C-alpha positions in Angstrom: -68.7 96.1 -1.8 -66.0 97.7 0.4 -66.9 101.2 1.9 -65.6 104.2 0.2 -63.3 106.4 2.3 -63.5 110.2 2.3 -61.0 111.9 0.0 -60.2 114.5 2.8 -59.2 111.6 5.1 -57.3 109.9 2.5 -55.3 113.0 1.3 -54.4 113.7 4.8 -52.7 110.2 4.8 -51.3 110.5 1.3 -50.1 114.1 1.3 -46.5 113.1 2.3 -46.2 110.3 -0.2 -44.8 112.6 -3.0 -41.6 113.0 -1.0 -41.8 116.8 -1.4 -40.7 119.5 1.0 -43.3 120.2 3.6 -45.3 117.0 3.1 -46.3 114.8 6.0 -45.3 111.1 6.3 -47.3 108.8 4.1 -49.8 106.5 5.7 -52.0 105.6 2.7 -52.7 102.2 1.3 -51.7 103.3 -2.2 -49.9 106.1 -3.8 -51.8 108.3 -6.3 -50.1 108.5 -9.7 -51.2 110.8 -12.4 -50.6 109.2 -15.9 -51.3 112.2 -18.1 -49.9 115.8 -17.8 -47.9 118.1 -20.1 -45.1 120.6 -19.4 -43.6 123.4 -21.4 -41.6 126.6 -20.9 -40.9 129.5 -23.1 -37.2 129.1 -23.4 -34.8 129.9 -26.3 -32.9 126.6 -25.4 -36.1 124.7 -26.3 -37.8 126.4 -29.2 -41.3 125.6 -30.3 -41.7 123.5 -33.4 -42.1 125.5 -36.6 -45.8 124.2 -36.9 -46.6 125.9 -33.6 -47.9 129.2 -34.9 -49.8 129.9 -31.7 -47.6 129.0 -28.8 -49.1 129.0 -25.2 -49.1 132.4 -23.5 -48.2 130.9 -20.1 -45.6 128.5 -18.9 -46.6 125.0 -17.5 -43.4 124.1 -15.7 -42.5 121.0 -13.7 -42.2 123.2 -10.5 -45.8 124.4 -10.9 -46.8 120.8 -11.3 -44.8 119.6 -8.3 -46.6 122.1 -6.1 -50.0 120.9 -7.3 -48.9 117.3 -6.7 -47.8 118.1 -3.1 -51.0 120.0 -2.3 -53.2 117.1 -3.7 -51.3 114.1 -2.5 -50.3 113.0 -5.9 -46.9 111.1 -5.5 -45.7 110.5 -9.1 -46.6 111.6 -12.7 -46.3 110.5 -16.2 -45.6 113.4 -18.5 -46.7 113.2 -22.1 -44.6 115.2 -24.8 -46.6 118.1 -25.7 -47.4 118.9 -29.4 -46.0 122.3 -29.2 -42.5 120.8 -29.5 -43.5 118.2 -32.0 -40.8 115.6 -32.3 -38.1 117.4 -30.3 -38.3 115.8 -26.9 -35.4 117.8 -25.6 -37.3 119.9 -22.9 -39.0 116.9 -21.6 -35.8 115.0 -21.4 -34.3 117.9 -19.4 -37.3 117.8 -17.0 -36.8 114.0 -16.6 -33.1 114.5 -15.7 -34.0 117.2 -13.2 -36.7 115.2 -11.3 -36.2 111.5 -12.0 -37.7 110.6 -8.6 -41.1 112.1 -9.6 -41.7 111.7 -13.3 -41.6 109.3 -16.2 -42.0 110.5 -19.8 -43.7 109.6 -23.0 -42.1 110.8 -26.2 -43.4 111.7 -29.6 -41.7 110.6 -32.9 -42.7 111.6 -36.3 -45.1 108.7 -37.5 -44.3 109.6 -41.2 -40.5 109.4 -40.8 -39.1 105.9 -41.7 -36.3 106.6 -39.2 -38.8 106.8 -36.2 -38.1 103.3 -34.8 -34.4 104.2 -34.5 -35.3 107.5 -32.9 -37.6 105.7 -30.4 -34.7 103.3 -29.5 -32.5 106.2 -28.7 -35.1 108.0 -26.7 -35.8 105.0 -24.6 -32.3 103.6 -24.2 -30.3 106.9 -23.9 -32.8 109.4 -22.4 -35.0 107.2 -20.3 -38.3 107.7 -22.0 -41.0 105.1 -21.2 -43.2 105.1 -24.2 -44.4 106.9 -27.3 -47.5 108.8 -28.3 -49.2 108.7 -31.7 -52.1 111.0 -32.5 -53.7 110.3 -36.0 -56.5 112.7 -36.9 -59.9 111.3 -37.8 -59.7 112.8 -41.4 -57.5 111.8 -44.2 -54.5 113.5 -42.8 -54.3 110.8 -40.2 -54.5 107.9 -42.7 -50.8 107.3 -42.1 -52.0 105.0 -39.2 -53.0 102.6 -41.9 -49.7 102.9 -43.8 -46.5 100.9 -44.1 -44.5 102.8 -41.5 -46.7 101.7 -38.6 -45.7 98.0 -38.2 -42.0 98.7 -37.8 -42.6 101.4 -35.3 -45.0 99.3 -33.3 -42.7 96.3 -33.5 -39.9 98.4 -32.2 -42.1 99.7 -29.3 -42.9 96.1 -28.4 -39.3 95.0 -28.5 -38.3 97.9 -26.2 -41.1 96.8 -23.8 -42.5 100.4 -23.5 -46.2 101.3 -24.0 -47.7 102.7 -27.1 -50.2 105.5 -26.3 -52.8 106.6 -28.7 -54.6 110.0 -29.0 -57.2 109.5 -31.6 -60.9 110.0 -32.2 -63.0 106.9 -31.5 -63.5 106.4 -35.3 -59.9 105.4 -35.6 -60.2 102.5 -33.1 -60.7 100.0 -35.9 -57.4 101.0 -37.3 -55.7 100.7 -33.9 -57.4 97.3 -33.5 -55.7 96.1 -36.7 -52.2 97.1 -35.4 -52.9 95.5 -32.0 -53.8 92.3 -33.7 -50.3 92.3 -35.3 -48.6 93.2 -32.0 -50.5 91.3 -29.2 -47.6 91.6 -26.7 -47.5 95.4 -26.9 -49.1 97.4 -24.1 -51.4 100.0 -25.7 -53.0 102.9 -23.8 -55.9 104.8 -25.4 -56.1 108.4 -24.2 -59.2 110.3 -23.0 -61.8 107.6 -23.8 -60.9 108.1 -27.5 -62.9 111.4 -26.9 -66.0 109.5 -27.9 -68.9 112.0 -28.2 -71.5 111.6 -25.5 -74.3 112.4 -27.9 -73.3 109.4 -30.1 -73.3 106.5 -27.4 -73.2 103.9 -30.1 -69.8 105.3 -31.2 -68.3 104.1 -27.9 -68.6 100.5 -29.1 -65.6 101.0 -31.3 -63.5 101.5 -28.2 -65.3 98.9 -26.1 -64.4 96.4 -28.8 -60.7 96.7 -27.8 -61.6 95.1 -24.4 -60.8 91.7 -26.1 -57.2 92.6 -26.2 -55.8 92.0 -22.7 -53.0 94.5 -23.0 -55.2 97.5 -23.9 -55.8 100.1 -21.2 -58.1 103.2 -21.3 -57.6 106.6 -19.7 -60.9 108.0 -18.4 -59.8 111.5 -18.7 -61.6 114.3 -20.6 -64.9 113.9 -18.8 -64.9 117.7 -18.4 -64.3 118.5 -22.1 -66.7 115.8 -23.4 -69.5 116.9 -20.9 -72.3 119.3 -21.7 -73.3 119.5 -18.0 -71.6 121.2 -15.0 -69.2 119.4 -12.7 -69.3 116.5 -11.7 -70.3 115.8 -15.4 -73.0 113.2 -14.8 -73.4 112.6 -18.6 -69.7 111.8 -19.0 -69.7 109.7 -15.9 -72.2 107.5 -17.7 -69.6 106.8 -20.4 -66.9 106.0 -17.8 -69.4 103.7 -16.2 -69.8 101.8 -19.6 -66.0 101.4 -19.8 -65.8 100.2 -16.2 -68.4 97.7 -16.9 -66.5 96.3 -19.8 -62.9 96.8 -19.0 -63.0 96.8 -15.2 -60.9 98.9 -12.9 -57.7 97.0 -13.5 -57.5 98.4 -17.1 -58.7 101.9 -16.5 -56.7 104.9 -15.3 -57.6 108.5 -14.5 -55.5 111.5 -15.5 -55.7 115.2 -15.0 -54.4 116.4 -18.3 -52.8 119.3 -16.6 -52.5 122.1 -17.5 -55.4 121.9 -20.0 -57.7 120.9 -17.2 -57.4 124.4 -15.8 -59.6 125.6 -18.5 -62.4 123.3 -17.0 -62.5 122.1 -13.4 -59.0 122.4 -12.4 -56.4 119.9 -11.1 -57.9 119.3 -7.6 -61.3 118.7 -8.9 -60.1 116.2 -11.6 -58.8 114.1 -8.7 -62.0 114.6 -6.6 -64.1 113.6 -9.6 -62.8 110.0 -9.4 -62.3 109.9 -5.6 -65.6 111.6 -4.5 -68.1 111.8 -7.4 -68.0 108.5 -9.2 -70.3 106.8 -6.8 -70.1 103.4 -8.6 -66.4 103.0 -7.7 -65.6 101.4 -4.3 -62.2 101.8 -2.6 -60.7 98.9 -4.2 -61.7 100.2 -7.7 -60.1 103.6 -6.8 -56.8 102.0 -5.8 -56.7 100.6 -9.3 -57.8 103.6 -11.3 -55.7 106.2 -9.4 -52.6 104.0 -8.7 -52.2 100.3 -9.5 -53.4 100.3 -13.1 -51.0 103.1 -13.9 -48.1 101.0 -12.3 -49.1 98.1 -14.5 -48.1 100.3 -17.5 -45.5 102.7 -15.9 -44.1 101.2 -12.8 -42.3 103.6 -10.4 -39.5 102.6 -8.0 -40.7 102.4 -4.4 -39.7 105.5 -2.5 
C-alpha cells in the first residue's frame, strides 16, 4: 500500500493549482476538484422560485467560494443548481459565464414537464451546462420517478453525453436501477451516499446493488449530516468504507456540499476528512476520490 502524504505538505504543493491571485505555483501530482457545491445570491435579477417561501438569509456567492478554494488548494468545482431557484438556472448560467475557467454547472429541469428534454438540450448546448439533477422524494410525491416522463429525459441526457445526478433517499435506488437498466450508456452519479441512514445498515444494500452498473458513481458526502458522532464521524466513515469495498475508489468522489457544510464541520474539514481522517485510503485512492474520479464524469481542461 503506498504511503499516505500529509495534507499540509500536499496543500503547500497544490495551493497554486487553482490559478487564483496570490496562489503559489502548482507542484502536486493531481489537482483537487470539488464535485458538489451550491451558489446563490439575493438579487432582483435572479428571483427565488415561488415555492421558496423561506429563502436563505445569507448569500453564498462564487467569490466566497473561490476564496475558500484558494485557501484550501481546490482547483476546480462543479456547481449544482440549488433548489431555491427550482428550474430557473439563470443565476448559475451567469456564474458559469463569469468564471468558466473554474466551474462547471449541473442544471435542474422540472421532471414533471413533458418539455424537459428540450429544456435540457438548450441548457447544455446553449449555456454550457454539464448535467442535470433530479431529486425524487421518498414518499408518494416522488413517484414521478416511476412515470412515463422519465425515459425520454434519461434518453436525452444520454444522447447529450452529460451525467444524470440523483439526489434521493436510499429507498429510491430500486427505481433508479430500473432506469439505469434502460439507459446503460448514461453516466449516473448518486449524491450523498443516497443519505442512507447509519442506524439501518441493511438499507445501504440498495445502493451497493448499483455497483453492477459500471457507469454509476457515488458521492461520499454528507458524512457530517448522517453521523451521530463528532468529527471525524467514525460511524459515517464505516459506511464510506462499505462503499469503498464494493465500488472501489475509481467510482467514488468526495464533495463539500458548500455552503451547507458550514452548519457542520466547514469546508476545510470536509476536505481534511478525506485527506487525513479516512485511514483506509492510501495516496492513490485519494487521487481518485479527490480528483480523477471527478474528471471521469466532469473533465476540466488542463490549465
